[in-house]
Every structure is written in structure tokens, then in C-alpha cells.
LUMGUTI-38199 format. One record per atom (N, C-alpha, C): residue in one letter; x, y, z. Coordinates in pm, whole numbers, plus 50000, padded with zeros to 5 digits. Example, Ala and Ser with C-alpha at 12.3 -4.5 7.8 and 13.67 -1.06 7.14 Angstrom:
! residues 2
a513194943150780
a512304955050780
a513204967050780
s512854977550708
s513674989450714
s512905000350787
//
This chain:
! residues 542
x281758174838106
x281808182638230
x281808173038348
x282688174938443
x282808166238560
x281768169838663
x281688161738766
x280678163838870
x280958176038953
x282258179938962
x282598191539045
x282468204638971
x282328203738841
x282238216138764
x280828221438764
x280688234638776
x279358240938771
x279278249538648
x278158249238583
x278018257438460
x278048272238494
x278738279938414
x278808294538432
x277948301338328
x277248311438374
x276378318938280
x277248328138197
x276868330138075
x277638339237990
x277588353538044
x278718360438033
x278778374338082
x277808382938004
x277068391738077
x276098400238004
x276848409737911
x276368410337794
x276988419337696
x276358433137705
x277188443637690
x276698457337695
x275958460937568
x275458472937564
x274778477337442
x275738477437325
x275268474137211
x276168473537095
x276758487337067
x278068487137036
x278748499637007
x278238505336876
x277978518336879
x277478525036759
x278638527136662
x278338525836538
x279368527736437
x279818542236433
x280988544436373
x281548557936367
x280628567636294
x280068564136179
x279118573536115
x277918576636203
x277438566436278
x276298568936365
x276648578436478
x277878576936535
x278288586136642
x278458600336589
x278978601536467
x279148614936408
x277778621436386
x276828613436333
x275488618936310
x274818622836442
x275028614736545
x274428617936675
x275028630736732
x276358632336718
x276998644536766
x276498656736690
x276358655336558
x275848666536479
x274408669836516
x273598659436539
x272198661636577
x272098668736711
x272898664436808
x272858670936940
x273378685336933
x274408687536850
x274928701236834
x273878710236772
x273178705036671
x272138713036606
x270998716136703
x270608706336784
x269538708736881
x269948719236983
x271208718437028
x271668728637123
x271758742437060
x272218743036934
x272358755936868
x271018762436842
x270008754436811
x268708760036773
x267738761036890
x268228759837012
x267358761737127
x267218776637156
x266108780337218
x265858794237250
x266878799437352
x267318790837441
x268328795137538
x269618799337469
x270038791337368
x271248794737293
x271058807737217
x269878809737156
x269618822137082
x269708834337173
x269178833137295
x269258844337390
x270698846937433
x271468836137453
x272868837837490
x273648844637377
x273388840637253
x274088846837140
x273668861337122
x272398864337148
x271958878237140
x272658886737246
x272828881137365
x273558888237470
x275028889937432
x275628879537373
x277018880537331
x277198890937221
x276198891837131
x276288901837024
x276268915937082
x275388918137180
x275358931237245
x276648933837322
x277188923437386
x278438924937460
x279608927737365
x279598921037248
x280688922937152
x280668936737090
x279498943337089
x279408956637029
x279948967537122
x280188964237249
x280658974437344
x282028980037305
x283028971637267
x284308977537224
x284178986837105
x283218984037016
x283028992736901
x282509006436940
x281869007437057
x281379020437103
x282399027637190
x283279020137256
x284239026337348
x285579029337284
x285979021337185
x287289023037123
x287139029736987
x288139037436943
x288069043336808
x288089032436702
x287319034336597
x287209024536491
x287899029636365
x288669020636301
x289459024536186
x288579029236071
x287379023736056
x286499027835947
x285959042035966
x285979047036090
x285479060536116
x286599070836126
x287709067136190
x288799076636209
x290109068736221
x290749066436106
x291979058536106
x293099065636180
x293159079036170
x294219086536238
x294109085336390
x292889085636440
x292699084236583
x293109070336631
x292859060136546
x293279046636581
x294799045736585
x295459051536486
x296929051436484
x297499058436606
x296899069636645
x297379076836763
x297129068636890
x295999061636897
x295669053337012
x296699042137026
x297089036036914
x298079025236918
x299449030836954
x299799042736899
x301099048836929
x301209052337077
x300129056437139
x300149059937281
x300269047637371
x299979035837317
x300029023337394
x300869013237316
x302189014837316
x303029006437230
x302998991537265
x302618988037386
x302568973837424
x301188968037402
x300168974537457
x298808969437448
x298158972037312
x298488983437250
x297828987137125
x297968976937014
x299178971836983
x299288961936875
x298518949136902
x298458944737028
x297668932737059
x296178935337038
x295718947237075
x294318950737050
x294028951136901
x295018955636823
x294838956036679
x294778941936622
x295598932736674
x295548918836627
x294208912336658
x293598916236769
x292288911036804
x291148918336733
x291488927536645
x290538935036563
x289568943136648
x290068948336759
x289228956736843
x289008970536785
x289788974236682
x289578986936614
x288788985136484
x288378972836456
x287488969636343
x286448959736392
x285748963436499
x284878954036570
x283818948236478
x283118956936406
x281938952236333
x282298944936203
x283578944636170
x284028936536058
x284968925536100
x285118923436231
x286048913336282
x285498899336264
x286398889636269
x285988875736250
x285118870936366
x285418875336489
x284658870436603
x283278876836609
x283138889436572
x281818895536569
x280978889136457
x281598886636343
x280878880136233
x280438866036272
x281298858936346
x280938845336388
x279718845436480
x279698854536577
x278538855436666
x277288859436587
x277458868436493
x276328873036411
x275738861436331
x276608853636265
x276148842536182
x275508831636268
x276138828436383
x275558818236471
x274198822536523
x274048835336557
x272748840236602
x271708838936492
x272088842136370
x271168841036257
x270728826436238
x271688817136241
x271358802836224
x270488798036339
x270828802136461
x270068797736578
x268628802536571
x268428815136533
x267068820436524
x266258813136418
x266878810936302
x266148804036195
x265788789736238
x266758782536295
x266498768936339
x265518767936454
x265408778736531
x264468778736644
x263058782736601
x262968791836505
x261668797436470
x260888788336375
x261568782236279
x260848774236180
x260068762636243
x260638754836336
x259798744636403
x258618750636480
x258818762236540
x257708768536612
x256608772936516
x256988777336398
x255968780836298
x255138768636260
x255818757236244
x255088744936209
x254198740636324
x254698741736448
x253858738136564
x252658747336575
x252828760236547
x251698769436553
x250678766436443
x251158762536328
x250248758836219
x249418746636260
x250058736836321
x249308725036365
x248338728436478
x248738737836565
x247848741836674
x246598748836620
x246748756336512
x245598763036453
x244598753036394
x245088741536353
x244228731336294
x243708721436398
x244108723336524
x243688714136630
x242528720336707
x241538711936737
x240368716736812
x240748719536957
x240038728737024
x240268730837167
x240118717937246
x240898716737353
x240918704137429
x239588702037499
x239368689537534
x238128686037603
x238088692137742
x236878693137795
x236708698837930
x237318689438033
x238068694838131
x238638686538238
x237528679638317
x237888668638378
x236898660838453
x236378668638573
x237258675938639
x236868683338760
x237178698138736
x236168705838697
x236368720038669
x236618728138795
x236248722638911
x236428730339035
x237888731939074
x238768724339012
x240188725539043
x240878736738964
x240178742638871
x240768753338791
x240848766038873
x241728775238838
x241868787638917
x240578795538927
x239768795338823
x238488802338824
x237398792338792
x236388792338879
x235338782138865
x234018788038910
x232938783738845
x231598788138880
x230648776438858
x229708775038951
x228698764638937
x227348770538977
x226348768038896
x225028773638922
x223938765538855
x222738770638864
x221598763938805
x220878772738705
x220238766538608
x219508773338503
x218128766738490
x217158774638454
x215808769138428
x215658764938282
x216588769738197
x216538765938055
x217098751938039
x216808745937924
x217298732537894
x218788733337862
x219528722337872
x220968722437837
x221208727437695
x220318723637602
x220508727937464
x220378743237452
x219438749137524
x219278763637519
x220458770837582
x220988765437692
x222148771537758
x223348771237664
x223558759837600
x224708758437510
x224568767737390
x223358768737337
x223148777437221
x223398792137256
x222938796137376
x223208809937417
x224698812337436
x225418802737494
x226858804237513
x227578804837378
x227138796837282
x227778796837150
x227628810437083
x226448816737098
x226248829937039
x227128840337106
x227278839637238
x228058849537310
x229558847937291
x229978836037250
x231398833337231
x231818835337086
x231178844537021
x231578847636884
x232998853636885
x233868848536802
x235278852536802
x236168842736875
x235558833636951
x236308822937017
x236238810436930
x237258802336942
x237198789236877
x236478779736972
x235308775036931
x234468766937020
x234208753336958
x234078743537046
x233728729837007
x232698724837108
x231608719437059
x230548713837144
x230648698737135
x230718692137252
x230868677537257
x229858671837357
x229438659537336
x228588652937438
x229418648937559
x228808649137677
x229508645537799
x229338631037834
x229788627437955
x229728613538000
x228388610138063
x227698620338121
x226388617838180
x225298617638074
x224168612938117
x223038612938025
x222538627438009
x222478632037889
x222018645537860
x223068656337882
x224308652637914
x225358662537940
x225948667637809
x226218680637805
x226858687137690
x228008695737742
x229178695137674
x230328703237713
x230668712937600
x231178724337640
x231628734637545
x233078737937578
x233948736737479
x235358740637493
x235588752837405
x236138763437463
x236388775837388
x237788780837421
x238448786037320
x239808790937337
x240008803437253
x240808812537305
x241068825237237
x242488829737268
x243078837537176
x244408842837198
x245488836037116
x245098829437005
x246108823136920
x247028833536856
x246558845936842
x247398856236779
x248578860136868
x248558856236994
x249718859037080
x250958851937025
x250818838937000
x251938831436945
x252268836236804
x251228839936729
x251468845336594
x252308858136602
x251958867136694
x252748879436710
x254178876436754
x254328866536841
x255668862636884
x256498857636767
x255888849536682
x256608844436565
x256918855536466
x255968864636448
x256218875936357
x257378884336408
x257438886436539
x258538894136597
x259888887636565
x259988874536587
x261258867736564
x261598866736416
x260588864436331
x260848864236187
x261308877936138
x260698888536190
x261128902136153
x262528904936204
x262868899436320
x264238901136372
x265248894436279
x264898882536231
x265788875836135
x265908884036007
x264768889335959
x264808897635839
x265638910235862
x265548915935983
x266338927836015
x267828924636011
x268228913336073
x269638909436070
x270108906935928
x269268900535848
x269648897835709
x269778910835631
x268858920335653
x268918933135581
x270168940935620
x270508940835748
x271728947735791
x272958941435726
x272988928035722
x274128921335660
x274218924535510
x273068924735442
x273078928035298
x273558942435277
x273088951435363
x273548965235352
x275048966635371
x275608958935466
x277058959435487
x277818953235371
x277228943435304
x277908936835193
x277918945435067
x276778951635036
x276628958634908
x276638973834921
x276708979135043
x276678993635060
x278068999635058
x278109012635071
x279379019735083
x279139032635159
x280239038335207
x280159050535288
x281419058735265
x281259071335229
x282399079935204
x282249093235274
x283349098635324
x283379111635389
x284249121035308
x283769133335290
x284509143135212
x284349156735278
x285429164535280
x285419178035334
x285289187735218
x284319196735228
x284029206235120
x284069220335179
x284809229335112
x284839243335153
x283489249735119
x282929257035215
x281639263635192
x281819275935104
x280729283735092
x280729296135011
x280979293134863
x280159283334812
x280169279734670
x281559275634623
x282169266834702
x283439261034661
x283269251434545
x284329244334508
x284239235434391
x283299223634409
x283029219534531
x282139208234552
x282789195134513
x281959184934488
x282479171834450
x281389164134375
x281809153834302
x280919144434233
x281379130234266
x280439121434287
x280759107634327
x281139099534204
x282209103334138
x282669096134019
x283499083834055
x284219084634166
x285059073434209
x285359075134357
x285859064634423
x286219065934565
x287319076234589
x288069079934482
x289189089234502
x288729103234542
x287469106734515
x287009120234549
x286749121634699
x286699110534772
x286409111034915
x287719111534994
x287649117935108
x288799117935199
x288949104535269
x287849097935296
x287869084235347
x286699076835285
x286919064235251
x285899056635181
x285929042235232
x284739037035262
x284599023235307
x283549016335223
x283979006235147
x283058998735063
x282668985735132
x281498980335093
x281058967535147
x281998956235106
x281808944635169
x282708933335146
x282678928335003
x281568930034934
x281478925534794
x281348937434700
x281708949234749
x281638961334668
x283068966334648
x283478967934520
x284838972234493
x284968987434477
x283898994834505
x283949009334494
x283549014734360
x283289005934262
x282819010534132
x281299010434129
x280739017034031
x279279017334020
x278619025934125
x279289036734168
x278679045734266
x277519053234203
x276539056534286
x275399064234238
x275869078134195
x275629082334068
x276089095534023
x275409106734102
x276239115534156
x275719126134242
x276759137134249
x276329149534238
x277219161234251
x276649170634356
x277539176334436
x277109184934548
x278019197234552
x277419208934573
x278139221234600
x277579227234729
x278459232134815
x278039237934943
x277989253034928
x276809258534947
x276649273134934
x277109280535058
x276709275735175
x277099282635298
x276959273035415
x277399277535529
x277289269935652
x277019279535766
x276139275535856
x275799283735971
x275759275036095
x276419279636199
x276419272636327
x275779281636431
x274819276236504
x274159283536613
x274739278736746
x275159288336828
x275779285036957
x275009291537071
x275039284837183
x274519290637306
x275549300437362
x275159309137455
x276129318837510
x277359312437570
x277249300137620
x278429293537679
x279299286737575
x278949288037446
x279759282137340
x279319268437297
x278299262837360
x277819249537321
x277049250437191
x277349241237099
x276679241136969
x275209237436985
x274339244836919
x272909242136925
x272399235836797
x272859240436680
x272419234936553
x273419238636444
x273659229336352
x274459231936233
x273529231436112
x273639241136024
x272799242035905
x273659245535785
x273399238835673
x274169241535551
x273219241035432
x273249251435350
x272499251835224
x273389246235114
x272879236435040
x273669230134935
x272859229834806
x273559227634695
x272949225034566
x273429211234521
x272559203634456
x272929190134417
x272319186534282
x272939176834218
x272459170934094
x272429155834111
x271369149634060
x271249135134065
x270309130633954
x270539118533905
x269649112933804
x269669120933675
x268469124433627
x268349131833500
x268879146033510
x269019151333632
x269559164933647
x270999165933597
x271729154933599
x273119155233555
x273229157933405
x272329151833327
x272379153933182
x271829167533142
x270879172733220
x270309185833189
x271009197233261
x272009193833345
x272769203733423
x271839212433508
x270889205833573
x269949212633662
x270399210933806
x270519221833878
x270919221634018
x269689224134105
x269549216134208
x268439217634302
x268999221734438
x268259230534505
x268699235734634
x267969228534748
x268689226234855
x268099220434975
x268949224535095
x268459221235212
x269139224835337
x269429212235417
x270669211035462
x271069199935548
x271159204635692
x270699196135782
x270869198535925
x271329185435989
x271799186536111
x272229174536183
x271029165236200
x271199152536161
x270159142336166
x268999145136070
x269199154035974
x268209156435869
x268929155735735
x269209143235688
x270009141735567
x269189144135440
x269899145435330
x269289145635197
x269219131235148
x268049126835107
x267859113335055
x267549114434907
x268389108334824
x268209109134680
x268799096634615
x267979090234532
x268399078334456
x269009067534545
x268429065434662
x268919055134753
x270119059134836
x270669070934813
x271799075734891
x271329085834995
x272129087135100
x271849097035204
x273089105635221
x272889118635229
x273989128035249
x273789134535385
x274709131935475
x274629137035612
x275599148635631
x275189158035714
x276069168535761
x276699163735891
x277979160035884
x278639153735998
x279299163736092
x279879174236037
x280579183736122
x281099195436040
x281909203536102
x282429215336033
x283739219436098
x284379229236037
x285629234636088
x286029246636004
x287289250436015
x287759262535948
x288969259335860
x289039266535750
x290149265435655
x290839278935643
x291919281335716
x292629294135704
x293119296535561
x293069308935520
x293419312735384
x294659321835387
x295659318035307
x296909325635303
x297239329135158
x297869340735140
x298409344835010
x299909346635025
x300649339534942
x302099340534942
x302519348334817
x303219359734840
x303739367934731
x305249365734720
x305669359834609
x307079356534590
x307859369034547
x309189368634553
x309999380734523
x309749386434385
x309359378334286
x309129383634152
x307719389234135
x306919389534242
x305579395234236
x304479385134212
x304809372934176
x303769362834155
x303199358534290
x301909355034288
x301209351634413
x300559337934401
x300429331834515
x299679319434529
x298759320934650
x297439318534631
x296459319234740
x295819305534757
x295879300234877
x295319287034903
x294669287035041
x293679278235053
x293009275735182
x292789260735196
x293069255435311
x292889241235334
x292409239235477
x291619228735497
x291039226535629
x292109223335732
x291899228835852
x292729225535967
x291869217936067
x292539209536144
x291839200336233
x291449207136364
x290149206836401
x289729212236532
x290289203536645
x291119209436729
x291679202136843
x290859203736970
x290049214036975
x289209216737091
x287769217937041
x286929208237077
x285549208337029
x284729219537089
x285209225837197
x284459236637261
x284749250137198
x286039253037178
x286419266137124
x286869265636979
x286989253436922
x287419251336783
x288799257336756
x289669256936856
x291079259836830
x291609248636741
x292129252236623
x292469242336521
x293949242936489
x294459231536442
x295859230736401
x295939224736261
x296999228436190
x297159223036056
x298389228635989
x298509225535860
x299659229835783
x299209232735640
x299839242535579
x299579246335440
x300899246035363
x300959238535255
x302159237335172
x301899244535039
x302829253235000
x302669261034878
x303919259334792
x303709255434667
x304799253734572
x304989266634493
x306219270834466
x306429283034385
x305789281734247
x305409292834185
x304819292234050
x305809286233950
x305249279633849
x306079273533747
x306899283833671
x308149280633643
x309039289433570
x309769299433656
x309419300633781
x310089310333867
x311519305833896
x311709292933914
x313039287333938
x313299276833831
x314099280233729
x314369270533622
x314999257733673
x315839258633775
x316459246733829
x315499239733924
x315239226633902
x314279219033983
x314719218234128
x315999216434152
x316479215734290
x316289229034361
x316479240034291
x316279253134350
x314809255534382
x313939250834293
x312499252434319
x312089245134446
x312589232934464
x312219225134583
x312729231734710
x313869238534701
x314419244934820
x313669257634859
x312749262234774
x312009274434802
x310499272134818
x310139259934849
x308749257334883
x308439263235020
x307189267535038
x306769274235162
x305809265035238
x306019263835366
x305119256235454
x304719265035570
x303419265135600
x302889273235710
x302199263635807
x302689262835927
x302139253636028
x301859261136156
x300689258336217
x300389265236341
x298989263036390
x298459273036459
x297139272436521
x296249283236462
x294959280136456
x293949289836414
x292909291036524
x292559303336561
x291549305936664
x290419314036602
x289179308736598
x288069316536541
x287779329236620
x287929328736749
x287839340836833
x289119341436914
x290109348436856
x291439348236913
x291549355837043
x292369350437132
x292649356837260
x294119354237290
x294909365137306
x296339364037329
x296679365237476
x297479355937525
x298059356737659
x299559359037637
x299919371737626
x301269374937583
x301399371937435
x302229362137403
x302339357737262
x301639344437238
x301039338837341
x300349325937328
x298919328337282
x298519320937179
x297189322537120
x296269311537167
x295059315337203
x294009305837234
x292709311137177
x291649303037187
x290349307137136
x289359307437251
x288529317637253
x287559319137363
x286139315937322
x285889313837192
x284519311337148
x284589304037014
x283669294736985
x283769286936861
x283359294436735
x282589305236746
x282189312736627
x283349321536580
x283379324436449
x284479332236393
x284159347136406
x284509352836522
x284289367136548
x285589375236545
x286699368936577
x287989375836575
x289069365836536
x289119361936408
x290049351436367
x291489355836377
x292339346836425
x293779349236437
x294509336036416
x295769337036375
x296619325236361
x297939327636432
x298509317136483
x299879316936537
x300609306236458
x301539310436370
x302109301036272
x303629301636274
x304219290436234
x305639289536201
x305729288636049
x306569296835989
x306729297235844
x308059290635809
x307989280335725
x309169272635686
x309449274935538
x310739273735504
x311159273635365
x312039261235343
x311849254935228
x312659243235196
x311829232635129
x312249220135144
x311549208935082
x310429204435175
x309189206335132
x308029202535215
x307689187735204
x308329180735111
x308029166535092
x306999163734986
x306579174234914
x305569172134810
x306119163934694
x307429164034674
x308029157034561
x308679143834599
x308569139834725
x309249127534767
x308459114934734
x307159116334715
x306329104534694
x305899097634820
x306389102334935
x305989096435062
x304639101935106
x303929093935181
x302629098435233
x302839110035329
x302019120435313
x302139132435396
x300899134135482
x301129138035608
x299999141335694
x299399154535649
x298079155235653
x297409167435612
x297559178435716
x297879174735840
x297849184435950
x299199187036015
x300229179635979
x301559181936038
x302629180335929
x303759186935951
x304889185635861
x305659172835892
x306439168535795
x307249156635812
x308429160135904
x308499154336022
x309609158036115
x310979154136061
x311029144035973
x312319140135917
x312909151135831
x312029158335756
x312499169335674
x313129180335760
x312519183135874
x313039193435965
x314309188536032
x314339175736071
x315499170136139
x316709170036047
x316519167335920
x317619166735824
x318049180535774
x317349191035816
x317699204535773
x317259207935633
x316389199935575
x315889202735440
x314699212135445
x314139214435564
x313019223635583
x313349232135706
x313509245135685
x313989253935792
x312939264235831
x312809266135963
x311879276336013
x312499290135996
x311699299435939
x312189312935917
x311529323236006
x310249321036041
x309579330736129
x308509323636211
x308229329336328
x307069325436412
x306329338336444
x305079339436396
x304329352036409
x302889349136446
x302229359136505
x300789359336525
x300199369336426
x299179364736351
x298619373136246
x297109374036260
x296589386036231
x295159388336215
x294879390036066
x293619389536023
x293319391035881
x293909404035824
x294599402435710
x295229413835645
x296659416235685
x297139410435794
x298519412235838
x299439402535765
x300709406635752
x301679399035673
x302959396935751
x303729387435702
x305079384935752
x305999383935632
x307149390435639
x308089390635527
x309309382335562
x309669373235471
x310809364635492
x312089371535444
x313229365035466
x314519371235437
x314719374235290
x314159366035200
x314359368435057
x313299377534998
x312419383235081
x311399392335033
x310049385835011
x309929372635031
x308629365835019
x307709370535130
x306469373835093
x305489378835189
x304379368535208
x304049365635333
x302949356535368
x301869364735436
x300689365035374
x299569373035424
x298429363735468
x297909366635588
x296749359235638
x295489366335592
x294649359435510
x293459365435451
x292169362135526
x292269356035639
x291059351835710
x290849336935695
x289619332535702
x289339318135696
x287989315635633
x287889304035569
x286619299035518
x286159287735608
x284849285435610
x284319274135686
x284179262135592
x284439250435645
x284239238135567
x283239229235639
x282639220235564
x281699210535620
x282209196635586
x281919187535674
x282239173435652
x280949166435614
x280859161635490
x279679154835440
x279949139935432
x278939132135464
x279029117635454
x277989112735354
x278429105235254
x277549099235155
x277419084435189
x276229080035221
x275979066135260
x275019059735161
x275379047835118
x274529040135027
x274239026735093
x272959024035114
x272539011535177
x271349006235100
x271538996035014
x270418991134934
x269328984335015
x269598981235141
x268608973935222
x267978982835328
x268128996035319
x267619004635425
x266079003935433
x265409002435317
x263949001035321
x263518988335393
x264258977535371
x263948964835439
x264228966035588
x265248973435624
x265538975435767
x264378982735835
x263888993235770
x262759000735826
x261518991935834
x261198984835725
x260018976235726
x260108965235830
x261288959135842
x261458948435941
x261308953936083
x261818966036106
x261708971936240
x260248974636276
x259478979736178
x258068982536206
x257308969636233
x257538959536149
x256858946636168
x257278940336301
x258528941636335
x259018936036461
x258328942436581
x258168955736579
x257488962536689
x256018958836694
x255388957436576
x253978953336574
x253808939336632
x254678930136593
x254598916636649
x254838916336798
x255768924636846
x256038925236990
x254818930437066
x254168940837013
x252978946137080
x251868935637085
x251678928336976
x250638917936975
x250948907237079
x252218902837085
x252578892337179
x252468896937324
x252598909937350
x252488915037487
x251048917937527
x250228922237432
x248868926437466
x247858915037461
x248058905637371
x247098894537355
x247478883437452
x246478877837521
x246698867037615
x245928854537571
x246548843337590
x245908830537558
x245078826037677
x243768823237656
x242918818537765
x241898808437713
x241438800037806
x240498789237775
x239358789437876
x238178785737831
x237038783637921
x236318770837879
x235658764537978
x234888752537953
x233538753738024
x232528748237960
x231208747438021
x230758732738019
x230198728638130
x229588715338139
x228138717338181
x227218713238099
x225788715438121
x225088701638121
x224268699238227
x223558686338234
x222328688038322
x221308679738301
x220078680638384
x220388676538528
x219708683238623
x219898680238765
x218918669138802
x219458657038819
x218598645438848
x218088645538991
x218698653439082
x218298653339223
x217248663839255
x217028673039161
x216098683839189
x214658679139174
x213758685539253
x212348682339240
x211838686739104
x212378698339062
x211998703438930
x212958697538827
x212478687738751
x213348680838656
x213838689938545
x213238702038536
x213698711038431
x214938719038472
x215368717538594
x216538724938638
x217808719338571
x218658728438528
x219898724638458
x221088729438540
x222048720538561
x223278723838632
x224308728938530
x224928740338562
x225928746338472
x227228748038552
x228298741938500
x229638743838556
x230478751438453
x231268760738502
x232118768838414
x233488770238477
x234538767838400
x235908769138448
x236738777138348
x237708784338401
x238568792438315
x240028790938350
x240868792038248
x242308790638267
x243028799538166
x243978807538214
x244808815638126
x246098808238101
x246508807137974
x247738799937940
x248978807237992
x248848820138012
x249938827938070
x249388836138185
x250248839938275
x249828847838389
x249368861738340
x248138864738364
x247568877438317
x246818884138429
x247248896138463
x246508904038561
x245188908238500
x244138906338573
x242828910238523
x242038898838462
x242598886838457
x241868875638398
x240648872138482
x240748874238615
x239578871438699
x238418880538664
x238668893338639
x237598902338600
x236998898538466
x237848894338370
x237318890038240
x236488877438255
x236918868338343
x236138856138365
x234758859438421
x234698869038515
x233408872838572
x232498879138466
x233098887238377
x232288893138271
x231768882538174
x232598872838145
x232158861838059
x231048853738126
x231188851338254
x230158843838325
x228828851238322
x228888864638337
x227658872538333
x227008871738196
x227818872338092
x227268871837956
x226708858137923
x227418847537964
x227018834137925
x225918828538014
x225988831938143
x225078825738240
x224348836338318
x223768846038249
x223128857138319
x221848853138390
x221348841038365
x220138836638434
x220428826338543
x221708824038571
x222048813438665
x222068818638808
x221948809438900
x222108812339042
x223338804939088
x224428812139106
x225738805639123
x226148804239267
x227178796039282
x227848794039411
x229218800339404
//
């Protein structure tokens, strides 16, 4: 190195770069900490409630697929996009499931460390008395004629139920008492959150292994149904891991149905008497009677049978030219929930052997489509209903002859005819009439269609949820834990007792008492005063 050269210090090196596995582990650790924080759990709980709003406002395919199809048809641009986002299957959608699972993980990751911290807190002694008790929100200082040992012993007896620790103080002859109460507050809080996790898990298990089916049954001792397979239901929804087999054996027959209405037509109560078989009754062919009401289901063998609704099934008799008759009744859809004006269609196939030629038989099928009014009211030829009870039943129907589509293999609507059949001229309208019970309409070939009145039908829902008992138990435990966490308050008190060295009477004892509530509690000052009276009832305080 020459004389003009000056030594240069080495450039400071930065912190060593972390290896790729270390950075990945750090990112995972930070993500886990953020996910398991209480703030994240509250945000996910809010998102879960927010995500459930579309399920309450929009029609859901699991409840009413036809209403969903109509909703999409009415909105040809927006409807398909809403369907792609699974807004018509909210509670089974990928995004609702994701929020649900993340909330479950967040709660578990948040609660388990708190349980461990609470366990350690239970094993930890109350903290030592602060150096200056006068700085606490509640403070008392007075004198006693008893010795410090007697004061402490009396306080220990009065603090039964508190966790107390007696320690020597810093002065000569000084004794301190630390007491704490209200540990069950945190215990109740933990029980509440653990029960919430159990509730979420029970709901998820019920959705995975449960099933739900809806079936329409004609009242007045109709054929009823048995839960032999999902095919007996009009709509059936099985859990994600349930294929619809292994249904609980159950048979139901509907004896009657009664609807109570207010004078303005508003429904007051629906009641249905049913007979059912379950368990050993199936082998012995024993039928048991019970009554269903709205929100009062039948519970049997883990299943629940709900009375969901009702409607009317118009009954028609078709007399063909050769004298053979066919009588059928099928449910029609209530279009007006106030007056129960209903619409639907009835398809009747000619009796076997009446038309040897198959093509001729198909051309003579009968279809009846129109409106049914339980309390009919005519405005000219227009039919409407003035009351939901069946006091004056009437129908306004179009009678068709031709191919109803029963032999095409195509899916048929239960409530409307196939418009393509009418458009192609394969199904032709022959008459449009208004009929009361007993009245008939005669077609050109001599076929007679008679309106026989109507039967009432009920919509029954069979629900199976293997976790419903756990849901109830978790809800009760959750409410109990919440009440404990709200009613119990965490509070601490300290006593410092020592001889008064400045007093003429050396037997005088100085007593200091301080109190602190771990949470803001109205009324803690009154409780502190009551404690002071019990512990230091012989003191002269400041």
C-alpha cells in the first residue's frame, strides 16, 4: 500500500438471507397465526352470516327447482350467471363451504391455545399485592386493634370461595393477602366457543349423512307412501356422502286434513290426522294414529315428518264412447296463496283394448287443463276464487284430445301441457267450459268429462338428521356458557396488614385494602364496600 492510499473499511453486510424452506415455513406460520386470531374468526363469522343472505332471498334449487328454473327464464342474461355462481345452491356452494371450513379451522386454532392458557392460569397463584394500593380504583385504609395475624385469619375465613394466598410483606411484621375470584368467566367463554365448534361440526355431519324428501299425499285415506327408495318422493335431497339407500323404513297414510281460516281468508292452523308404521310395527302390520300440525312434526326412529302445506286435487271421470270410465285426481298447483286459485293438468289414457291400433289409441288421449277455485266466483265466464276453503268448488278447463306426450319419453310438467304438442297439432282443444261438481261436458265423439269435485292433498316432508341430538345439546351448552361468561365477573382484592410503628398504642394495626375488576363491571364498587364491611368490620377507615 502506498503512502497516498487509505484503508477502506469493508462494506457492512446485511442480515443473512433466509433459505427458501425457511421463508416458506415463516409464511405458513404467519398465515396460521392470522387465520387463528379472534379477529379473523369474527370476520369469518360475519362473512358466513352475509353469505347466507342470498339463500334467504333467492329461490333455492333444493327447495323448489321449478321456481329456480322460472327465475332464470325470467332473467335470461343475469340468471345464468347467478346459476354459475351457485346463488341458487347457496348452502352447498363452494364459496359457502370454504367460509364454513375456514371458520371451523379458525375457531379450533383460536380456542385450543386459550384452553391451555386457562389451564395454566388455574394452576397459577394470585399475583402479589401491588406496592401502592392507593392507586387502585377502589381503596380503603384503616386501623384495627387486633393483631395482624388475627386480621388475616378473619379475612381468610370470610373469603371462602376465593382463591387466596397469604405472603409475608416487606416491612417487619407485614402480611399480605391476595384473593381472586371469577375464573369461571373464562371457563364459560371457552365452553361457549367449544360448543359453537361442536354445533358447526354437528350441522356439517347432518348435511353429509342426512336426507330430506318431499311427497304429496291425497288425504281421505289415500294410498299413502313408504320410504322404500328416493323414487317415492316428489323431490329428494341426499347428503353429500349419502346415495339415497338405507332409508329409515316408514309408512304413512293421511286420513284427513283440516285448515282453519280467519274471516279475511288468512290461514290460522293446518291439522292433519295420519296413520304410520315404523320399526317393529312394519312386521306386525300395526298402524298408529297421530296428528300433525305446522311446526309440530312426528318424530320416529330419528326421522321427522313435517306438515309443509296443502292444496287441492280436482277429480274428473271420463266416460268413453263404449261406456268404459276412467276416474283420476291429481294435485294442482296453488297460484294464489290467499284464495288458493290453482292451476294444473290431468292426462287420461283410454282403457286398454278400446283401440286395437296403438296410433289410434294415442290420438284419443284426453288432457284437461285449467283452473280450480275452492270457492268459485264467476265474472261473466272468468273464474276466480273468493275464499281459500272449499265451499263452492268450480273449474274452468280446456279439454284436449290427441297425444298428451305420455308415450314420448320426454319429461312432462305436472302442471302444464307440452306446448310443442299443441303447436304441432298433435293435441287439439275441443272444449272450454266452466264446471261445478256433477256437471259434464260432451266431446264430438261422445266422450263425456265429468267434474266430481276435489280432494285435499298435503305436502309432507321427511327429514333425517343423525346429528340433530348433538345440535340440540351443543345449543344448550353454548347458551349456558354464554350466560356464565356474561354474569360472572373476574375481580381481585389485596390486603396489606402491618403494625403501626408511629402509634402510641403499639397494638394498633394498619390495614390497607385494594380492589380491581378485570373487566368493567357496574356495581363492583358496592361489592367492594360489602367485602370491606365483612373483612374489616372493626376498622376505622379513611
